[in-house]
DOTI-366362 format. One record per residue (C-alpha): residue number from 1; x, y, z. Coordinates in steps of 0.02 Angstrom, whole numbers, padded with zeros to 5 digits. Layout:
DOTI-366362
[NUM, [X, Y, Z]]
...
***
This chain:
DOTI-366362
[1, [04974, 09312, 07080]]
[2, [04807, 09299, 07170]]
[3, [04712, 09298, 07006]]
[4, [04811, 09150, 06942]]
[5, [04780, 09057, 07105]]
[6, [04593, 09090, 07095]]
[7, [04584, 09025, 06917]]
[8, [04683, 08868, 06962]]
[9, [04572, 08834, 07110]]
[10, [04415, 08856, 07007]]
[11, [04477, 08734, 06876]]
[12, [04523, 08608, 07011]]
[13, [04351, 08621, 07092]]
[14, [04266, 08599, 06924]]
[15, [04373, 08447, 06889]]
[16, [04336, 08365, 07057]]
[17, [04150, 08398, 07034]]
[18, [04149, 08326, 06859]]
[19, [04237, 08166, 06906]]
[20, [04172, 08133, 07080]]
[21, [03995, 08185, 07034]]
[22, [03957, 08221, 07216]]
[23, [03951, 08376, 07324]]
[24, [03926, 08498, 07179]]
[25, [03766, 08584, 07125]]
[26, [03800, 08554, 06940]]
[27, [03839, 08369, 06957]]
[28, [03702, 08314, 06838]]
[29, [03761, 08432, 06702]]
[30, [03941, 08378, 06722]]
[31, [03891, 08195, 06716]]
[32, [03805, 08220, 06550]]
[33, [03962, 08304, 06483]]
[34, [04069, 08160, 06543]]
[35, [03969, 08032, 06448]]
[36, [04048, 08096, 06285]]
[37, [03939, 07986, 06176]]
[38, [03773, 08021, 06261]]
[39, [03672, 07868, 06314]]
[40, [03762, 07706, 06350]]
[41, [03765, 07569, 06219]]
[42, [03599, 07490, 06170]]
[43, [03618, 07312, 06233]]
[44, [03459, 07259, 06144]]
[45, [03564, 07252, 05985]]
[46, [03671, 07112, 06058]]
[47, [03601, 06938, 06035]]
[48, [03633, 06789, 06148]]
[49, [03744, 06655, 06071]]
[50, [03673, 06490, 06131]]
[51, [03829, 06392, 06086]]
[52, [03940, 06508, 06187]]
[53, [03815, 06518, 06329]]
[54, [03823, 06329, 06343]]
[55, [04009, 06341, 06377]]
[56, [03986, 06451, 06531]]
[57, [04030, 06354, 06690]]
[58, [03875, 06278, 06769]]
[59, [03894, 06375, 06931]]
[60, [03885, 06540, 06835]]
[61, [03739, 06481, 06729]]
[62, [03646, 06434, 06888]]
[63, [03681, 06604, 06963]]
[64, [03629, 06691, 06802]]
[65, [03739, 06841, 06823]]
[66, [03917, 06903, 06824]]
[67, [03975, 07001, 06976]]
[68, [04105, 07122, 06908]]
[69, [04230, 07218, 07013]]
[70, [04275, 07392, 06950]]
[71, [04366, 07544, 07015]]
[72, [04232, 07668, 06962]]
[73, [04345, 07821, 06971]]
[74, [04431, 07795, 06803]]
[75, [04335, 07893, 06673]]
[76, [04296, 07863, 06533]]
[77, [04325, 07676, 06562]]
[78, [04223, 07654, 06720]]
[79, [04151, 07788, 06833]]
[80, [03990, 07837, 06920]]
[81, [03850, 07922, 06825]]
[82, [03738, 08067, 06871]]
[83, [03659, 07978, 07019]]
[84, [03829, 07948, 07098]]
[85, [03792, 07760, 07106]]
[86, [03774, 07687, 06932]]
[87, [03935, 07631, 06846]]
[88, [03952, 07692, 06666]]
[89, [04092, 07696, 06538]]
[90, [04160, 07593, 06395]]
[91, [04218, 07452, 06509]]
[92, [04044, 07442, 06583]]
[93, [03964, 07434, 06411]]
[94, [04089, 07303, 06350]]
[95, [04065, 07187, 06497]]
[96, [03875, 07204, 06485]]
[97, [03887, 07159, 06301]]
[98, [03990, 07005, 06346]]
[99, [03856, 06959, 06473]]
[100, [03721, 06979, 06340]]
[101, [03813, 06862, 06222]]
[102, [03827, 06733, 06361]]
[103, [03648, 06754, 06423]]
[104, [03703, 06825, 06591]]
[105, [03652, 06981, 06685]]
[106, [03797, 07093, 06738]]
[107, [03813, 07167, 06912]]
[108, [03955, 07296, 06912]]
[109, [04014, 07335, 07088]]
[110, [04127, 07477, 07144]]
[111, [04291, 07424, 07223]]
[112, [04460, 07504, 07259]]
[113, [04585, 07461, 07122]]
[114, [04712, 07367, 07231]]
[115, [04575, 07259, 07309]]
[116, [04505, 07188, 07147]]
[117, [04629, 07054, 07091]]
[118, [04640, 06971, 07263]]
[119, [04450, 06953, 07261]]
[120, [04433, 06879, 07086]]
[121, [04349, 06709, 07100]]
[122, [04292, 06737, 07279]]
[123, [04194, 06900, 07273]]
[124, [04199, 06941, 07087]]
[125, [04173, 06829, 06936]]
[126, [04259, 06952, 06821]]
[127, [04342, 07121, 06821]]
[128, [04353, 07249, 06682]]
[129, [04448, 07388, 06767]]
[130, [04585, 07444, 06647]]
[131, [04715, 07316, 06701]]
[132, [04873, 07321, 06596]]
[133, [04921, 07139, 06572]]
[134, [05090, 07103, 06652]]
[135, [05180, 06942, 06688]]
[136, [05169, 06981, 06874]]
[137, [04980, 07004, 06866]]
[138, [04962, 06840, 06770]]
[139, [05018, 06754, 06930]]
[140, [04855, 06804, 07015]]
[141, [04725, 06796, 06876]]
[142, [04690, 06748, 06695]]
[143, [04677, 06897, 06580]]
[144, [04580, 06917, 06418]]
[145, [04647, 07058, 06310]]
[146, [04517, 07180, 06244]]
[147, [04605, 07347, 06211]]
[148, [04783, 07413, 06203]]
[149, [04850, 07573, 06282]]
[150, [05014, 07650, 06335]]
[151, [05082, 07768, 06467]]
[152, [05060, 07955, 06445]]
[153, [05129, 08088, 06562]]
[154, [05038, 08248, 06605]]
[155, [05093, 08417, 06673]]
[156, [05005, 08580, 06714]]
[157, [04973, 08694, 06566]]
[158, [05136, 08771, 06509]]
[159, [05236, 08650, 06618]]
[160, [05275, 08787, 06746]]
[161, [05389, 08674, 06848]]
[162, [05494, 08631, 06696]]
[163, [05470, 08444, 06720]]
[164, [05566, 08332, 06600]]
[165, [05557, 08145, 06578]]
[166, [05743, 08148, 06540]]
[167, [05778, 08214, 06716]]
[168, [05634, 08163, 06830]]
[169, [05744, 08116, 06978]]
[170, [05702, 08216, 07133]]
[171, [05539, 08281, 07060]]
[172, [05363, 08248, 07128]]
[173, [05247, 08136, 07029]]
[174, [05064, 08092, 07064]]
[175, [05002, 07919, 07017]]
[176, [04855, 07802, 07054]]
[177, [04890, 07670, 07185]]
[178, [04919, 07498, 07111]]
[179, [04930, 07559, 06931]]
[180, [05061, 07496, 06810]]
[181, [05141, 07668, 06814]]
[182, [05167, 07654, 07002]]
[183, [05218, 07472, 07015]]
[184, [05329, 07460, 06861]]
[185, [05369, 07621, 06768]]
[186, [05412, 07729, 06919]]
[187, [05501, 07584, 07005]]
[188, [05614, 07565, 06853]]
[189, [05644, 07753, 06843]]
[190, [05692, 07760, 07026]]
[191, [05816, 07618, 07002]]
[192, [05896, 07721, 06864]]
[193, [05900, 07874, 06978]]
[194, [05987, 07774, 07114]]
[195, [06114, 07703, 06991]]
[196, [06153, 07879, 06931]]
[197, [06177, 07939, 07110]]
[198, [06027, 08055, 07098]]
[199, [05881, 08077, 07220]]
[200, [05730, 07966, 07191]]
[201, [05570, 08027, 07114]]
[202, [05448, 08077, 07252]]
[203, [05298, 07967, 07214]]
[204, [05128, 08026, 07278]]
[205, [05017, 07872, 07272]]
[206, [04832, 07914, 07275]]
[207, [04680, 07800, 07279]]
[208, [04592, 07868, 07126]]
[209, [04655, 07933, 06959]]
[210, [04546, 08087, 06983]]
[211, [04640, 08121, 07146]]
[212, [04807, 08110, 07055]]
[213, [04747, 08230, 06921]]
[214, [04679, 08352, 07050]]
[215, [04844, 08346, 07145]]
[216, [04932, 08396, 06984]]
[217, [04810, 08535, 06941]]
[218, [04821, 08611, 07116]]
[219, [05011, 08615, 07110]]
[220, [05045, 08471, 07228]]
[221, [05146, 08376, 07099]]
[222, [05262, 08421, 06955]]
[223, [05184, 08289, 06842]]
[224, [05072, 08137, 06839]]
[225, [05098, 07967, 06758]]
[226, [04943, 07875, 06697]]
[227, [04873, 07772, 06557]]
[228, [04865, 07865, 06392]]
[229, [04675, 07861, 06393]]
[230, [04662, 07937, 06567]]
[231, [04786, 08075, 06531]]
[232, [04701, 08125, 06370]]
[233, [04535, 08126, 06462]]
[234, [04607, 08235, 06601]]
[235, [04661, 08363, 06471]]
[236, [04481, 08374, 06410]]
[237, [04397, 08375, 06580]]
[238, [04510, 08508, 06656]]
[239, [04481, 08626, 06511]]
[240, [04665, 08617, 06464]]
[241, [04732, 08645, 06640]]
[242, [04826, 08482, 06610]]
[243, [04927, 08453, 06453]]
[244, [05017, 08299, 06391]]
[245, [05206, 08284, 06400]]
[246, [05291, 08185, 06263]]
[247, [05211, 08043, 06167]]
[248, [05125, 07885, 06234]]
[249, [05244, 07740, 06251]]
[250, [05250, 07554, 06294]]
[251, [05079, 07516, 06220]]
[252, [05021, 07356, 06302]]
[253, [04864, 07248, 06304]]
[254, [04734, 07284, 06437]]
[255, [04636, 07136, 06501]]
[256, [04478, 07078, 06586]]
[257, [04525, 06972, 06737]]
[258, [04455, 06799, 06774]]
[259, [04499, 06684, 06920]]
[260, [04665, 06594, 06900]]
[261, [04582, 06424, 06928]]
[262, [04449, 06456, 06796]]
[263, [04540, 06461, 06627]]
[264, [04389, 06385, 06542]]
[265, [04284, 06538, 06581]]
[266, [04424, 06653, 06523]]
[267, [04418, 06563, 06357]]
[268, [04229, 06589, 06347]]
[269, [04250, 06776, 06383]]
[270, [04378, 06787, 06242]]
[271, [04259, 06699, 06123]]
[272, [04119, 06819, 06171]]
[273, [04231, 06971, 06142]]
[274, [04286, 06904, 05974]]
[275, [04104, 06882, 05924]]
[276, [04071, 07064, 05973]]
[277, [04223, 07116, 05870]]
[278, [04162, 07018, 05720]]
[279, [03985, 07090, 05722]]
[280, [04040, 07270, 05750]]
[281, [03965, 07299, 05923]]
[282, [04138, 07307, 06004]]
[283, [04198, 07449, 05893]]
[284, [04033, 07542, 05909]]
[285, [04052, 07543, 06098]]
[286, [04229, 07611, 06092]]
[287, [04187, 07739, 05959]]
[288, [04038, 07800, 06060]]
[289, [04155, 07840, 06203]]
[290, [04282, 07922, 06089]]
[291, [04416, 07789, 06111]]
[292, [04406, 07690, 05950]]
[293, [04595, 07708, 05931]]
[294, [04624, 07581, 06072]]
[295, [04533, 07440, 05982]]
[296, [04622, 07276, 05948]]
[297, [04588, 07145, 05814]]
[298, [04575, 06991, 05924]]
[299, [04544, 06950, 06107]]
[300, [04668, 06824, 06179]]
[301, [04687, 06736, 06345]]
[302, [04850, 06781, 06432]]
[303, [04938, 06853, 06278]]
[304, [05128, 06861, 06282]]
[305, [05190, 07025, 06354]]
[306, [05366, 07089, 06386]]
[307, [05324, 07172, 06552]]
***
């Protein structure tokens, strides 16, 4: 019994070190492992498009840069590198490539996930922070689709608690605060539990996805619900201490957020992404980070979604 506890604790500590990149002696080594594709994308290969740059709102052209809000705890999309300060990930590379096309510098800033959308247009010009596009979110921002992903559940290796998606009522589930899984999926599941006269799912809402994964690994939850990319990444980064449960479902577009009162700029961002898709840079970035399977064929502003 004690041996199993020691192994679980060691895995959890390694996982926290590798994602948080702070407070551990081997942080630099772990950060290099997390990069997956090595160095970030070479932006010098992306050329400015003068015609698209001319469409950027004058206020942004005068400022010369895009201030981008990101929850930098969501590897491999956006997280902090070896120095514990520099945002890296495929979202970071994509938004920097968009900036290069438009002739703008990009200033990615760390923010808590729930705080980002309310600050779009006031504090941030743009956000690329793994936002599933939903009809509810469209009420607070314009969204430009750039990848598509679904929901994927995770459990501890071997599923020792016997968790089942067919009977999740009364079980404990870890999830990131403000995520689609918390605000939609688990809400719908709890409605079904109530209608069936069963106890609700006990939702543990945690600030960062890494916190949710660590809670699962350390036995504080029976399962976790997250985006399919994050769950697959957790499997890798915990050395198999987490395993997937079932197949990904409800694949949905993920979008970059632009202020609701600035649809013109959202259209420019879409055009820049489509240029990157056409010249191959977009797919190179995703492939470098090992997530080429989430690529889409065309970026759209506020695409129709069923959620």
